[in-house]
N, CA, C and O atoms as CSV, one atom per row, in Angstrom:
chain,resi,resn,atom,element,x,y,z
A,1,MET,N,N,-23.341,3.874,-3.193
A,1,MET,CA,C,-23.088,4.890,-4.198
A,1,MET,C,C,-21.720,5.526,-4.008
A,1,MET,O,O,-21.057,5.873,-4.986
A,2,SER,N,N,-21.289,5.684,-2.754
A,2,SER,CA,C,-19.998,6.327,-2.521
A,2,SER,C,C,-18.852,5.456,-3.021
A,2,SER,O,O,-17.820,5.981,-3.438
A,3,HIS,N,N,-19.015,4.129,-2.987
A,3,HIS,CA,C,-17.973,3.245,-3.507
A,3,HIS,C,C,-17.822,3.432,-5.013
A,3,HIS,O,O,-16.707,3.470,-5.533
A,4,PHE,N,N,-18.948,3.547,-5.709
A,4,PHE,CA,C,-18.925,3.753,-7.151
A,4,PHE,C,C,-18.249,5.070,-7.503
A,4,PHE,O,O,-17.431,5.120,-8.422
A,5,LEU,N,N,-18.578,6.126,-6.788
A,5,LEU,CA,C,-17.955,7.423,-7.042
A,5,LEU,C,C,-16.456,7.386,-6.772
A,5,LEU,O,O,-15.678,8.011,-7.492
A,6,GLU,N,N,-16.053,6.663,-5.748
A,6,GLU,CA,C,-14.624,6.560,-5.431
A,6,GLU,C,C,-13.885,5.767,-6.507
A,6,GLU,O,O,-12.746,6.095,-6.837
A,7,ILE,N,N,-14.507,4.742,-7.054
A,7,ILE,CA,C,-13.883,3.982,-8.139
A,7,ILE,C,C,-13.711,4.859,-9.368
A,7,ILE,O,O,-12.662,4.824,-10.011
A,8,ILE,N,N,-14.726,5.645,-9.702
A,8,ILE,CA,C,-14.628,6.574,-10.826
A,8,ILE,C,C,-13.514,7.583,-10.575
A,8,ILE,O,O,-12.751,7.908,-11.485
A,9,ARG,N,N,-13.420,8.075,-9.353
A,9,ARG,CA,C,-12.373,9.035,-8.983
A,9,ARG,C,C,-10.988,8.417,-9.130
A,9,ARG,O,O,-10.073,9.070,-9.633
A,10,VAL,N,N,-10.818,7.171,-8.700
A,10,VAL,CA,C,-9.526,6.492,-8.823
A,10,VAL,C,C,-9.157,6.312,-10.293
A,10,VAL,O,O,-8.003,6.515,-10.670
A,11,ILE,N,N,-10.114,5.939,-11.114
A,11,ILE,CA,C,-9.847,5.767,-12.548
A,11,ILE,C,C,-9.421,7.084,-13.177
A,11,ILE,O,O,-8.493,7.110,-13.986
A,12,ILE,N,N,-10.080,8.171,-12.821
A,12,ILE,CA,C,-9.710,9.489,-13.348
A,12,ILE,C,C,-8.317,9.887,-12.878
A,12,ILE,O,O,-7.530,10.430,-13.653
A,13,ILE,N,N,-8.007,9.618,-11.609
A,13,ILE,CA,C,-6.670,9.922,-11.081
A,13,ILE,C,C,-5.609,9.112,-11.830
A,13,ILE,O,O,-4.559,9.645,-12.189
A,14,LEU,N,N,-5.883,7.825,-12.066
A,14,LEU,CA,C,-4.915,6.992,-12.778
A,14,LEU,C,C,-4.695,7.475,-14.210
A,14,LEU,O,O,-3.554,7.621,-14.647
A,15,PHE,N,N,-5.783,7.723,-14.940
A,15,PHE,CA,C,-5.636,8.184,-16.323
A,15,PHE,C,C,-4.950,9.545,-16.383
A,15,PHE,O,O,-4.050,9.757,-17.196
A,16,GLY,N,N,-5.372,10.456,-15.529
A,16,GLY,CA,C,-4.744,11.775,-15.512
A,16,GLY,C,C,-3.288,11.711,-15.110
A,16,GLY,O,O,-2.444,12.377,-15.709
A,17,GLY,N,N,-2.985,10.907,-14.091
A,17,GLY,CA,C,-1.606,10.763,-13.643
A,17,GLY,C,C,-0.728,10.125,-14.704
A,17,GLY,O,O,0.386,10.587,-14.950
A,18,PHE,N,N,-1.227,9.056,-15.341
A,18,PHE,CA,C,-0.458,8.417,-16.401
A,18,PHE,C,C,-0.236,9.376,-17.567
A,18,PHE,O,O,0.843,9.396,-18.158
A,19,PHE,N,N,-1.247,10.165,-17.896
A,19,PHE,CA,C,-1.118,11.110,-19.007
A,19,PHE,C,C,-0.065,12.168,-18.705
A,19,PHE,O,O,0.829,12.407,-19.517
A,20,VAL,N,N,-0.168,12.795,-17.549
A,20,VAL,CA,C,0.765,13.877,-17.193
A,20,VAL,C,C,2.183,13.344,-17.015
A,20,VAL,O,O,3.132,13.895,-17.573
A,21,MET,N,N,2.326,12.267,-16.235
A,21,MET,CA,C,3.660,11.725,-15.995
A,21,MET,C,C,4.270,11.168,-17.282
A,21,MET,O,O,5.468,11.321,-17.516
A,22,GLY,N,N,3.461,10.530,-18.106
A,22,GLY,CA,C,3.952,10.002,-19.381
A,22,GLY,C,C,4.416,11.100,-20.311
A,22,GLY,O,O,5.431,10.952,-20.992
A,23,TYR,N,N,3.680,12.207,-20.348
A,23,TYR,CA,C,4.077,13.319,-21.199
A,23,TYR,C,C,5.404,13.909,-20.734
A,23,TYR,O,O,6.296,14.154,-21.547
A,24,VAL,N,N,5.536,14.134,-19.437
A,24,VAL,CA,C,6.777,14.703,-18.894
A,24,VAL,C,C,7.948,13.752,-19.139
A,24,VAL,O,O,9.023,14.184,-19.554
A,25,GLU,N,N,7.745,12.469,-18.886
A,25,GLU,CA,C,8.815,11.494,-19.116
A,25,GLU,C,C,9.193,11.428,-20.586
A,25,GLU,O,O,10.377,11.369,-20.920
A,26,ARG,N,N,8.206,11.438,-21.463
A,26,ARG,CA,C,8.489,11.381,-22.900
A,26,ARG,C,C,9.344,12.573,-23.330
A,26,ARG,O,O,10.301,12.413,-24.087
A,27,GLU,N,N,9.001,13.759,-22.849
A,27,GLU,CA,C,9.775,14.948,-23.203
A,27,GLU,C,C,11.207,14.874,-22.664
A,27,GLU,O,O,12.158,15.216,-23.366
A,28,ILE,N,N,11.352,14.431,-21.432
A,28,ILE,CA,C,12.690,14.313,-20.840
A,28,ILE,C,C,13.513,13.262,-21.573
A,28,ILE,O,O,14.680,13.496,-21.888
A,29,PHE,N,N,12.916,12.108,-21.847
A,29,PHE,CA,C,13.652,11.050,-22.532
A,29,PHE,C,C,13.993,11.439,-23.965
A,29,PHE,O,O,15.029,11.014,-24.477
A,30,GLN,N,N,13.156,12.231,-24.624
A,30,GLN,CA,C,13.490,12.695,-25.964
A,30,GLN,C,C,14.669,13.663,-25.924
A,30,GLN,O,O,15.505,13.658,-26.828
A,31,LEU,N,N,14.742,14.494,-24.881
A,31,LEU,CA,C,15.893,15.385,-24.734
A,31,LEU,C,C,17.182,14.598,-24.525
A,31,LEU,O,O,18.240,14.990,-25.017
A,32,VAL,N,N,17.094,13.499,-23.802
A,32,VAL,CA,C,18.261,12.663,-23.528
A,32,VAL,C,C,18.590,11.775,-24.735
A,32,VAL,O,O,19.739,11.371,-24.913
A,33,GLY,N,N,17.599,11.478,-25.549
A,33,GLY,CA,C,17.813,10.657,-26.732
A,33,GLY,C,C,17.379,9.213,-26.563
A,33,GLY,O,O,17.853,8.343,-27.293
A,34,VAL,N,N,16.492,8.938,-25.622
A,34,VAL,CA,C,15.999,7.586,-25.389
A,34,VAL,C,C,14.673,7.416,-26.118
A,34,VAL,O,O,13.780,8.255,-25.999
A,35,ASN,N,N,14.546,6.312,-26.883
A,35,ASN,CA,C,13.302,6.021,-27.587
A,35,ASN,C,C,12.354,5.324,-26.616
A,35,ASN,O,O,12.590,4.182,-26.222
A,36,ILE,N,N,11.293,6.005,-26.236
A,36,ILE,CA,C,10.356,5.476,-25.241
A,36,ILE,C,C,9.266,4.613,-25.877
A,36,ILE,O,O,8.420,4.065,-25.170
A,37,ASP,N,N,9.282,4.490,-27.196
A,37,ASP,CA,C,8.215,3.754,-27.869
A,37,ASP,C,C,8.414,2.244,-27.868
A,37,ASP,O,O,7.483,1.515,-28.211
A,38,SER,N,N,9.582,1.750,-27.500
A,38,SER,CA,C,9.770,0.306,-27.456
A,38,SER,C,C,9.034,-0.269,-26.240
A,38,SER,O,O,8.810,0.434,-25.255
A,39,PHE,N,N,8.668,-1.528,-26.314
A,39,PHE,CA,C,7.820,-2.136,-25.292
A,39,PHE,C,C,8.493,-2.180,-23.924
A,39,PHE,O,O,7.843,-1.893,-22.918
A,40,GLY,N,N,9.766,-2.528,-23.860
A,40,GLY,CA,C,10.463,-2.627,-22.582
A,40,GLY,C,C,10.527,-1.290,-21.863
A,40,GLY,O,O,10.314,-1.220,-20.652
A,41,VAL,N,N,10.816,-0.241,-22.597
A,41,VAL,CA,C,10.893,1.101,-22.016
A,41,VAL,C,C,9.520,1.549,-21.557
A,41,VAL,O,O,9.379,2.102,-20.466
A,42,TRP,N,N,8.523,1.321,-22.364
A,42,TRP,CA,C,7.157,1.707,-22.023
A,42,TRP,C,C,6.693,0.978,-20.774
A,42,TRP,O,O,6.052,1.574,-19.909
A,43,LEU,N,N,7.011,-0.306,-20.673
A,43,LEU,CA,C,6.594,-1.101,-19.527
A,43,LEU,C,C,7.274,-0.628,-18.234
A,43,LEU,O,O,6.629,-0.543,-17.189
A,44,LEU,N,N,8.562,-0.324,-18.304
A,44,LEU,CA,C,9.273,0.170,-17.125
A,44,LEU,C,C,8.696,1.496,-16.637
A,44,LEU,O,O,8.483,1.672,-15.438
A,45,THR,N,N,8.444,2.422,-17.545
A,45,THR,CA,C,7.907,3.716,-17.136
A,45,THR,C,C,6.473,3.577,-16.618
A,45,THR,O,O,6.088,4.270,-15.676
A,46,ALA,N,N,5.684,2.695,-17.220
A,46,ALA,CA,C,4.308,2.496,-16.748
A,46,ALA,C,C,4.293,1.908,-15.343
A,46,ALA,O,O,3.498,2.332,-14.504
A,47,CYS,N,N,5.164,0.938,-15.078
A,47,CYS,CA,C,5.239,0.354,-13.726
A,47,CYS,C,C,5.687,1.401,-12.714
A,47,CYS,O,O,5.145,1.474,-11.612
A,48,SER,N,N,6.661,2.196,-13.080
A,48,SER,CA,C,7.142,3.250,-12.197
A,48,SER,C,C,6.039,4.268,-11.908
A,48,SER,O,O,5.852,4.676,-10.762
A,49,ASN,N,N,5.319,4.673,-12.934
A,49,ASN,CA,C,4.225,5.621,-12.751
A,49,ASN,C,C,3.129,5.044,-11.867
A,49,ASN,O,O,2.575,5.750,-11.024
A,50,PHE,N,N,2.814,3.771,-12.054
A,50,PHE,CA,C,1.787,3.148,-11.235
A,50,PHE,C,C,2.199,3.131,-9.764
A,50,PHE,O,O,1.376,3.390,-8.887
A,51,ILE,N,N,3.460,2.828,-9.491
A,51,ILE,CA,C,3.937,2.807,-8.105
A,51,ILE,C,C,3.836,4.199,-7.495
A,51,ILE,O,O,3.372,4.346,-6.364
A,52,PHE,N,N,4.263,5.220,-8.231
A,52,PHE,CA,C,4.174,6.589,-7.714
A,52,PHE,C,C,2.724,7.001,-7.455
A,52,PHE,O,O,2.432,7.621,-6.432
A,53,LEU,N,N,1.821,6.665,-8.366
A,53,LEU,CA,C,0.413,7.013,-8.177
A,53,LEU,C,C,-0.215,6.226,-7.028
A,53,LEU,O,O,-1.063,6.752,-6.308
A,54,PHE,N,N,0.191,4.989,-6.854
A,54,PHE,CA,C,-0.286,4.179,-5.737
A,54,PHE,C,C,0.119,4.803,-4.406
A,54,PHE,O,O,-0.690,4.902,-3.484
A,55,ILE,N,N,1.374,5.220,-4.316
A,55,ILE,CA,C,1.860,5.866,-3.090
A,55,ILE,C,C,1.095,7.160,-2.838
A,55,ILE,O,O,0.666,7.421,-1.714
A,56,LEU,N,N,0.924,7.963,-3.872
A,56,LEU,CA,C,0.206,9.230,-3.735
A,56,LEU,C,C,-1.230,9.003,-3.272
A,56,LEU,O,O,-1.717,9.703,-2.385
A,57,TYR,N,N,-1.904,8.029,-3.871
A,57,TYR,CA,C,-3.298,7.779,-3.494
A,57,TYR,C,C,-3.401,7.265,-2.063
A,57,TYR,O,O,-4.193,7.781,-1.274
A,58,ARG,N,N,-2.610,6.255,-1.724
A,58,ARG,CA,C,-2.729,5.649,-0.398
A,58,ARG,C,C,-2.298,6.581,0.728
A,58,ARG,O,O,-2.822,6.480,1.838
A,59,ASN,N,N,-1.349,7.495,0.467
A,59,ASN,CA,C,-0.859,8.366,1.538
A,59,ASN,C,C,-1.568,9.715,1.599
A,59,ASN,O,O,-1.562,10.352,2.652
A,60,LYS,N,N,-2.172,10.169,0.517
A,60,LYS,CA,C,-2.801,11.499,0.516
A,60,LYS,C,C,-4.242,11.499,0.007
A,60,LYS,O,O,-5.152,11.945,0.705
A,61,LEU,N,N,-4.442,11.004,-1.198
A,61,LEU,CA,C,-5.710,11.217,-1.893
A,61,LEU,C,C,-6.883,10.408,-1.352
A,61,LEU,O,O,-8.032,10.822,-1.506
A,62,GLN,N,N,-6.624,9.271,-0.725
A,62,GLN,CA,C,-7.747,8.466,-0.233
A,62,GLN,C,C,-8.485,9.150,0.906
A,62,GLN,O,O,-9.638,8.815,1.177
A,63,PHE,N,N,-7.852,10.094,1.574
A,63,PHE,CA,C,-8.478,10.769,2.703
A,63,PHE,C,C,-9.336,11.963,2.276
A,63,PHE,O,O,-10.033,12.555,3.099
A,64,SER,N,N,-9.283,12.313,0.988
A,64,SER,CA,C,-10.078,13.441,0.514
A,64,SER,C,C,-11.219,13.005,-0.398
A,64,SER,O,O,-11.870,13.854,-1.008
A,65,GLY,N,N,-11.477,11.709,-0.507
A,65,GLY,CA,C,-12.504,11.208,-1.412
A,65,GLY,C,C,-13.826,10.953,-0.729
A,65,GLY,O,O,-14.072,11.407,0.389
A,66,TRP,N,N,-14.690,10.202,-1.441
A,66,TRP,CA,C,-16.032,9.915,-0.947
A,66,TRP,C,C,-16.074,8.709,-0.023
A,66,TRP,O,O,-17.005,8.567,0.769
A,67,TYR,N,N,-15.088,7.850,-0.115
A,67,TYR,CA,C,-15.091,6.622,0.691
A,67,TYR,C,C,-14.656,6.947,2.122
A,67,TYR,O,O,-13.625,7.585,2.332
A,68,ALA,N,N,-15.432,6.514,3.082
A,68,ALA,CA,C,-15.131,6.801,4.490
A,68,ALA,C,C,-15.116,5.519,5.314
A,68,ALA,O,O,-15.638,5.489,6.428
A,69,GLY,N,N,-14.517,4.458,4.767
A,69,GLY,CA,C,-14.493,3.173,5.461
A,69,GLY,C,C,-13.457,3.120,6.575
A,69,GLY,O,O,-12.674,4.050,6.770
A,70,LYS,N,N,-13.475,2.013,7.294
A,70,LYS,CA,C,-12.570,1.822,8.418
A,70,LYS,C,C,-11.145,1.504,7.976
A,70,LYS,O,O,-10.205,1.725,8.740
A,71,HIS,N,N,-10.968,1.000,6.783
A,71,HIS,CA,C,-9.680,0.479,6.336
A,71,HIS,C,C,-8.818,1.518,5.628
A,71,HIS,O,O,-7.932,1.154,4.856
A,72,ARG,N,N,-9.053,2.767,5.868
A,72,ARG,CA,C,-8.247,3.815,5.247
A,72,ARG,C,C,-7.008,4.063,6.115
A,72,ARG,O,O,-7.089,4.737,7.141
A,73,VAL,N,N,-5.896,3.529,5.707
A,73,VAL,CA,C,-4.638,3.728,6.438
A,73,VAL,C,C,-3.544,4.087,5.438
A,73,VAL,O,O,-3.596,3.712,4.267
A,74,ARG,N,N,-2.574,4.810,5.924
A,74,ARG,CA,C,-1.431,5.170,5.094
A,74,ARG,C,C,-0.472,3.990,4.986
A,74,ARG,O,O,-0.470,3.089,5.826
A,75,ILE,N,N,0.336,4.015,3.940
A,75,ILE,CA,C,1.401,3.038,3.809
A,75,ILE,C,C,2.479,3.434,4.819
A,75,ILE,O,O,2.714,4.622,5.035
A,76,SER,N,N,3.125,2.465,5.429
A,76,SER,CA,C,4.165,2.775,6.406
A,76,SER,C,C,5.306,3.548,5.739
A,76,SER,O,O,5.504,3.477,4.526
A,77,LYS,N,N,6.037,4.275,6.552
A,77,LYS,CA,C,7.125,5.097,6.026
A,77,LYS,C,C,8.185,4.231,5.348
A,77,LYS,O,O,8.717,4.599,4.301
A,78,LYS,N,N,8.489,3.084,5.946
A,78,LYS,CA,C,9.479,2.180,5.366
A,78,LYS,C,C,9.017,1.647,4.012
A,78,LYS,O,O,9.802,1.589,3.065
A,79,ALA,N,N,7.762,1.263,3.922
A,79,ALA,CA,C,7.221,0.765,2.654
A,79,ALA,C,C,7.167,1.869,1.607
A,79,ALA,O,O,7.427,1.619,0.430
A,80,THR,N,N,6.832,3.087,2.024
A,80,THR,CA,C,6.803,4.216,1.094
A,80,THR,C,C,8.187,4.478,0.517
A,80,THR,O,O,8.330,4.694,-0.686
A,81,ILE,N,N,9.196,4.461,1.363
A,81,ILE,CA,C,10.569,4.694,0.896
A,81,ILE,C,C,11.016,3.568,-0.027
A,81,ILE,O,O,11.630,3.821,-1.064
A,82,THR,N,N,10.712,2.331,0.340
A,82,THR,CA,C,11.092,1.187,-0.485
A,82,THR,C,C,10.425,1.245,-1.855
A,82,THR,O,O,11.084,1.061,-2.878
A,83,LEU,N,N,9.119,1.502,-1.873
A,83,LEU,CA,C,8.410,1.599,-3.153
A,83,LEU,C,C,8.912,2.767,-3.994
A,83,LEU,O,O,9.022,2.651,-5.215
A,84,SER,N,N,9.214,3.883,-3.353
A,84,SER,CA,C,9.740,5.031,-4.085
A,84,SER,C,C,11.095,4.712,-4.706
A,84,SER,O,O,11.354,5.086,-5.850
A,85,LEU,N,N,11.953,4.031,-3.971
A,85,LEU,CA,C,13.265,3.645,-4.506
A,85,LEU,C,C,13.126,2.671,-5.675
A,85,LEU,O,O,13.866,2.764,-6.654
A,86,ILE,N,N,12.190,1.749,-5.574
A,86,ILE,CA,C,11.952,0.821,-6.686
A,86,ILE,C,C,11.489,1.585,-7.921
A,86,ILE,O,O,11.959,1.317,-9.026
A,87,ALA,N,N,10.576,2.531,-7.743
A,87,ALA,CA,C,10.070,3.308,-8.879
A,87,ALA,C,C,11.174,4.153,-9.506
A,87,ALA,O,O,11.259,4.248,-10.731
A,88,VAL,N,N,12.010,4.760,-8.690
A,88,VAL,CA,C,13.117,5.562,-9.219
A,88,VAL,C,C,14.112,4.668,-9.961
A,88,VAL,O,O,14.612,5.043,-11.022
A,89,CYS,N,N,14.397,3.501,-9.412
A,89,CYS,CA,C,15.303,2.564,-10.090
A,89,CYS,C,C,14.740,2.131,-11.441
A,89,CYS,O,O,15.488,2.008,-12.411
A,90,LEU,N,N,13.443,1.901,-11.510
A,90,LEU,CA,C,12.825,1.548,-12.792
A,90,LEU,C,C,13.000,2.667,-13.809
A,90,LEU,O,O,13.269,2.409,-14.982
A,91,LEU,N,N,12.846,3.909,-13.360
A,91,LEU,CA,C,13.038,5.033,-14.275
A,91,LEU,C,C,14.496,5.174,-14.700
A,91,LEU,O,O,14.783,5.517,-15.847
A,92,LEU,N,N,15.411,4.910,-13.777
A,92,LEU,CA,C,16.827,5.023,-14.119
A,92,LEU,C,C,17.299,3.876,-15.017
A,92,LEU,O,O,18.270,4.030,-15.758
A,93,LEU,N,N,16.626,2.742,-14.956
A,93,LEU,CA,C,16.962,1.616,-15.824
A,93,LEU,C,C,16.451,1.806,-17.247
A,93,LEU,O,O,16.899,1.115,-18.162
A,94,THR,N,N,15.536,2.719,-17.440
A,94,THR,CA,C,14.896,2.912,-18.729
A,94,THR,C,C,15.886,3.165,-19.877
A,94,THR,O,O,15.738,2.549,-20.933
A,95,PRO,N,N,16.881,4.038,-19.719
A,95,PRO,CA,C,17.807,4.250,-20.841
A,95,PRO,C,C,18.629,3.021,-21.233
A,95,PRO,O,O,19.172,2.981,-22.337
A,96,LEU,N,N,18.734,2.032,-20.369
A,96,LEU,CA,C,19.513,0.837,-20.702
A,96,LEU,C,C,18.789,-0.069,-21.687
A,96,LEU,O,O,19.417,-0.907,-22.334
A,97,PHE,N,N,17.478,0.089,-21.807
A,97,PHE,CA,C,16.721,-0.737,-22.737
A,97,PHE,C,C,16.582,0.018,-24.017
A,97,PHE,O,O,15.975,-0.480,-24.965
């Protein structure tokens, strides 16, 4: 049962995170004058948001949920920095499309 609850929690975190981050990005990009409705721009921002949410979940949120398995480990600092840089680069590439 705890696995099911954790899956529901992850889905809620993903939907909520995508909603909040997407809204903030849309407002910022509209101020800059970038049309976020095209597929390439939408895909770049969605990938960036997913990477940020993945980092947040694996480094912080997984330790506060219902799942208490043995395989709960943080992402290494080097991997966290690398993934964060990739996500930021994806966001910075967005106005070029």
